[in-house]
N, C-alpha and C positions, 0 to 999 in steps of 0.2 A: 593713466596706463599707456605704455608705449605700444607701438604697432606690433612689435614682436610679442609683447606680453598678451595682447589681445588675441593674436594668432595662437599662442600657447594655450590660452584660456579656451578658445574655441575648439582647438584640437583635443584638449583634455575633456571638455564637455561632450564632444562627439564620441570619444573613446568610452566614456562612462555610459553614454546612451547605447552604444553598440554592445557593451558588456551586459547591460541590463536587458537588452533585447535577446541576446544569446541565452542568458540565464532563463529568461521567461520561456523561450522556445524549448529549452532542455527540460524545464519543469513540466511544460505541457506534454512533451513527448513521454516523459516518465509517467505522468498521470494516465496517459492513454495506454501505455504498455501495461500498467499495473491494474487497469480497469478490470473488475471481476475477480481480482485476486482475493479481496476480502470475502466475497461471496463463496469462493471455492474453499477458503479457510474455514468459514462457518459451516459449510456443508460437511467438510471433513471432521470437524469437531462433533457435529451432531451425529454423524455416522459412528464415530468412536463411542460416543455416549450410548447410542442404540445398541452397539455390539456389547459393551460392558453390561448394560442392563439385561440384555438377552442372556449372556453367559451367567450372570448372577441369578437370573430366574431359573436357568437350567440346574444350577447347583442347588438352589432351594428345592426344586422339584425332586432331585435325587435324594435329598436328605429327608424331606417330608412329602411323601406321595399324597396327592390329593384324593380325597374320598369322593366318589361320584355316586 
């Protein structure tokens, strides 16, 4: 390998390393920003389920009054 080829190889390896580092940093940043997003989504889904259940129960109560 000539001296120029070695420099090109070293430059190429450094550029790949830099790109890998930048990609890793961006993924870490994205992971940090989205932290808690899944929990919020699950809470929202649970709340929707509770609301639907509550409304369904209200409809049943209107159709079939409970005897006490």
